[in-house]
Each structure stands twice: as C-alpha cells, then as structure tokens.
N, C-alpha and C positions, 0 to 999 in steps of 0.2 A: 747606622740605625735604620735609615731609609735611603732609597735611591735618590740621586740628585735630580732625577726627572719627575719625582713625585710632586703633585700640586701643593702650593702653599695653602695654609688655612684661609678660609673665607669668613665672612660675617656670620655664617650659620654653621660653622664647623664644630666648635668646641662646646660641649654641654656642661662641663664642670671643671673646676680646677682644684688641685691639691697643693697647698702652699706650705712650705717648710720655712723655718727660720724667722717667722713673723710674730709668734706668740709664745708666752711662757705661762705655766700654771702658777697658782699661788705659792707652791713649794719650790718654784724656780726651775722646774723641769720643762724643757721645750715641748710644745704640742704643735701638731699640724692642723691646718684649717681646711675644710672643704667648703667651697662656695659654688652655688648653682647659677647657671645661666638664666638671665631674665631678659625679656624682650619688652622695652617700653612701648606702651600702647600707642597706636597711630594718633589717637586723639587725646593723648595725655596732657599736652600743652595747648592752650587755646591761642588762636591767632589774635593779635591785638588789632582792633579796629580803631584807627586814628582819624580824627576829624581834621579837615582842611581848615584854613582860616575863614572860609565861608560858613563853617559850622553846619553844613548840610551833608546828609548821607542819602544817595551818593553825591559826591562833590559836583557843584554846579558852576564853579568859577573857571574851570578849564585851565587851571594852572599846571596840571600834570603832577600834582603832589600825591594823589591817591590813585591806585590802580582801579580802573572802573570795573573790572571783573573780579576784584578781590585778590588776595594773596595767591601766588602760584601754588599749584598742587605739588606734592612731593614727587620727585623724579626717582623712581625705584630702579635699581640696577639688577639685572638678571643674575641670580645666584645659581650655582650648581644645586642639584637636588640635595636636600638635607640628608646627612648620613643615616643609613638604616639602623646603625647601632650607635649608642652614645660614645662620643670621643672625649676622653679625659686628658687634661693637661696637668703635668706635675712639674713643679719648679721650686727653687730655693730663692728666697728674697736676698738681694745683694745690697748694694750701696744706696744711700739716700742721695738723690740727684738734686732735687729742688722741692720747694713747697711754697704755697700761697696761703691766703686766708681760708680757703676751703679745700685745697687739694694737696696731696703729697705724692711725689713721683720717686720710684725706686727702680734700679736696674734689677735684673734677674740672672740666675745662673743655673746650670745643671738641669736643663729642661728636657722633658720627654713627653711624647704623645702616645696614647694607648693604641692608636691606629697607624699601621705602616703605610696607609694609603695617602698620607699627607706628610710633607716635609716640614721640619722645624724652621721657624724664622726667628730672628732676634725680636724681642719685644720688651717694653717696660710696663710697669703697672702704675696706675694712678689711683690712689685711695682717696676717699673723702676723709677730711679731718674729722675727729670725733664730733658727732652730732651735726654734721653738715652733709648728710646723705641726700637730702632733697636736691642740693646743688649739683651733686654728681649725677643723680638721676636725670636732671634737666639736661646736663651736658651729654649724657648718653642718648637722650632723645634727639639732640641736635646732630650728633654723629649719624644717626639714622636719617634724619631729615636731609642732611647734606651728603648722603652716601655716594652720590654721583661724583663728588669732588674728592673722595678719599684716594690717596696715592698721587694726587696732583696738587690740589690747593690746600688740602687739610690732611692730617695723618691718617694712615690706615688704622682702622679699629677692628679688633678681633672679638669684641663682645663686652657686655656688661654683666657683672656677677655680684651676687649677694650671699652673705652668710651671717651667722650669729656668733658672737664671741662668748664662749662659756663664762659663766659667772666667776669672778675672782681672777681672771686672766689678765695679763698685760700684753697689749698690742704694740710691738716695737715702733712702727711708724708713727703712731700717735705720741708715744712717749718722747721720741726724738724731737718732734716739732714742739711739743709742750715744754720740754726742757730748754729748747732754744729761745722760746718766747716768754717763758715764765708765766703762761696763762693757759686756761682751758676753756673750751666752749661747752657749756653745760646743757644748752637747750637747742633743739632744732629751730630754724627760723620759721616763724608762723607763715601759713599759706598766704595771708593777706600781704605780706612783704613782697612776694613775687607778683601777686595780682596787680598791685598798684603800679609796678615799674616794668615788669618783664614779660608778662603773659601768664594768665591764671592756670593753675592746675585744674583739669576737668573735675567738677564736683563729684562725678561718678567714681573717681578713684581716691577721694580723700580718706575714705575709711581704710583703704589699704596703705596709704601713706602714713597712717598712724603707727604702723609697725616700727617706724624709725624713732618714734617717741617713747615706745614702751620696752624696747630691747636694745642691747648693745650690738648694733648692726655694723658689719664691715661691708663696704661696697667698693667695687674696683672696676676700672676699665683696663683692658689690654690694648696697648697702643704701639705703633711703630716708633722705634727709638730715633731720636734726632740729636743734633749737635747744639752748639751755643747760638746766641742771637745772630741773625743774618746781617743786620745793620750794625756794624762794628764801630766802636769809638775810634776816632782818628781817621775815618775814611775821607779821602779827598773829595772836593765838591763834585767833580765830573763823575767819579766812581759812585758816589752816594746818590746823585740824581738818577743815574742809570738803575741803581738798585731800587730806589723809591718808586720809579716808574713801574718796575716789575711788581712790586708789592701793591701798588694801586690797582693794577690789572687783576691781581689775584683777589683783592677785596671786591672788585666788580663782579667776579664770579659769584661770590657769596650774596651780594646785594641783588643780583639778577634772580636769585632763588627766593627773594623776599625776606632775607635774614639780615638783621643788623647785629654785628658782632658784639658790641657793647663794652669791649675792653681792649681797644686798639693800643697796644704798648709794645715797645721794643722787645721785652722778654717773651712776648707772645707771637713772635715771628722768628722761627728757629730754622737754622740751616739743615739741609739733609746731610746724612753721613755718607762717607765714601762707599759704603756697602749698600746704600739705598738705591732703589730704582724708582724713577719718577715717570708717571704717565702724563701725556699732554692733557691740559685742561679740556674737558668736553665743551666748555663755553668759549674760552678765548683761543684755544689751540696752542697756548704757550706751555712750555715745560719749565717749571720753576725750580730753582736751587734751594728752596725753603718750603716750609709748611706754616700755615696759620693755625694756632692752637688756642685752647681755653674758650669754651662756649657756655660756661655756666651762667653768664649774664647776657647771653644772646636773647634776641626776641624775633619772632616772625610776625610780620604785620602786612597790612595792605598798602603801606607807603610805596610809592613808585620806586623803580630802580634808581632813577635820578636822585630822588631825595635821600635814599639810604646811602648811595654812593657819595654824595656830597658830605654826609655826616662822617663817613669813614675818612674822607680826604682831609676834612677839618682836623680830625684826630691825629692824622699822620704828620701834619705840618710841624707841630712842636717837636716831634721826634727828630725830624730833619734838622731843625734849628739847633737843638741841643748837641747833635753830633758835630755840626759845623763849628760850634763854639769850642768843642773839645780838641780841635786840630791844633 
C-alpha cells in the first residue's frame, strides 16, 4: 500500500476517521461512522493553584512545596507541516481489550490511509463510555500537554475525534461494557465535579461542552497499542525493585512537567509490545519498556516537582507490597 520508508502519522496528520463494525441501525443493519478531528484548546483546562500550609500566595515559608514561578508552560514538540490535503483513516473495529469507569479500548483491523505519503502503524482506539465524553476530552488535553513524553514515557497519540451517533443506533463498544456491568451512565458528570478535584474547564468553553449533554456523541483517541501490566504478579523482590525504580523515574518525568497523574495503579503501567519502538525520555534520558496510561483524572498544578513526585511514590508503594505478597 505504501513504501516502508514513508513517515508514520504524527499528531497533526489525520483529519477524519471512517469506522466500520461499531454501530448498527435500528433495523439491525451495520452502519459506518465518520468522526472528525478536534484539537482541545490550549487553555481548555485551568491550572490548579494550590496553597502551601502557610496559606499565602506566593508561598512565604520556603518549604519548596509550591513552584514560585507557577506551573511549567507546555513543552511543544515540533511537528511536520500539516498536510495540504485532508488525510482520512479508514478501519474496522475489532476486539474489546479493556474498559474502565469512563473508557473502552478496542483493537482495530483492515486499516487504510487516504494518503500514500504516510505509512500505516498499528493503533488501538479508546472510546468514552456513554455520557463520559468530558473525561476523554480531558485525557486528550493531557496527551497534548505531555506531548514531549509521547513514545517514551506515555503512549503515542494520533489524535482525538468526535462524531454523533444517529438516532436509534446501537454503538457496540457501549453495549459490550453495559452488558458486562449491567448498568448505564445516563448523565455527563457536571463541570463542578472536575472543578473541585482536578482542574476546572475554562468557562469560555462551557457552552461548547454542552454538546455532550444534548446529543449522543462518540469520542475517541487513537493510541499506540500496548501489552499487559508491566509489573507482573509473582515478580521476585530484586526484579520487582528494579522495575519499580524504572517506573518511579518515569513518573518523575510527568511530575517535572507539573502534572499529577491521579490514578497510579498497576493496570495503568503497561508493557510495550515487541513491535513498538521507544524513544529515550527527553527528561531522564531513560528508555522505558513500558508506558504510563490513563490521564482522565490527571491535574496540572503549581505544586513543586518534589511534592508531585512524592505523591506518585506514595501511590506506587502499595503496588509493590501487593506484588510481593503474591509471590
């Protein structure tokens, strides 16, 4: 289809996707969905301004818990010029891989690009669970925020896409998860839920976020495929400590950019596949055999690198203890 020397898709390559095998009409006939590329605004998510124990802004107690200059600015990665013509990606939805409270991951097959200037790469799709689109939009924003770590510390992301499900249609990924759980999410989480805990949506965009509440929206991220949990049950102490050290360093990459992950768990640290290529981290210089995933509960704040790092490490310790108990 394309030469092996063709460049891989980048963050700004694909403008729309045509997805087969995901939806059926009310009469049971399969229908294909078109989703358009969306770019989360730079100021979509507000930086959280946290108070030190001295309760002063800026901090006066010199404990090093607040960055005096505020949260770090986004590190943008130079991208090739955007394609002069729209590039469309066509694929068929394949197997259900995993799901959580807000997201569903599926593999894909039979992919093709409308442009011969780019090579196809393997990818998975992460959908928002029904009525959890704001969560996936937040995660898309953090993939942009942490773009300098894509392909090293976090997965490569090939874009965030939105579309509307025609009335009366069944969306297979939603049905799969709802059948497994025996429940449905009927309402989007209110904005104030995120405001209090994770970082507010910029009020300038709240009217546009209302689209998630008035229509059956399908939102999706295209992501690098990964394997199972990197920290495996039954790992011996020496092997586990070596692996945990690598994971700690990777979380320090994230904390150095002012981001607290918010959901440090074993299933959110996934091994790379044999076909994956990993770049050295631009911060630590390390090449990791895993990626850190799931940023829907992340927050960016003016907490110091040291403070965020310590919170990540506190969250990692119970993982280590549970694995040691499993030996």
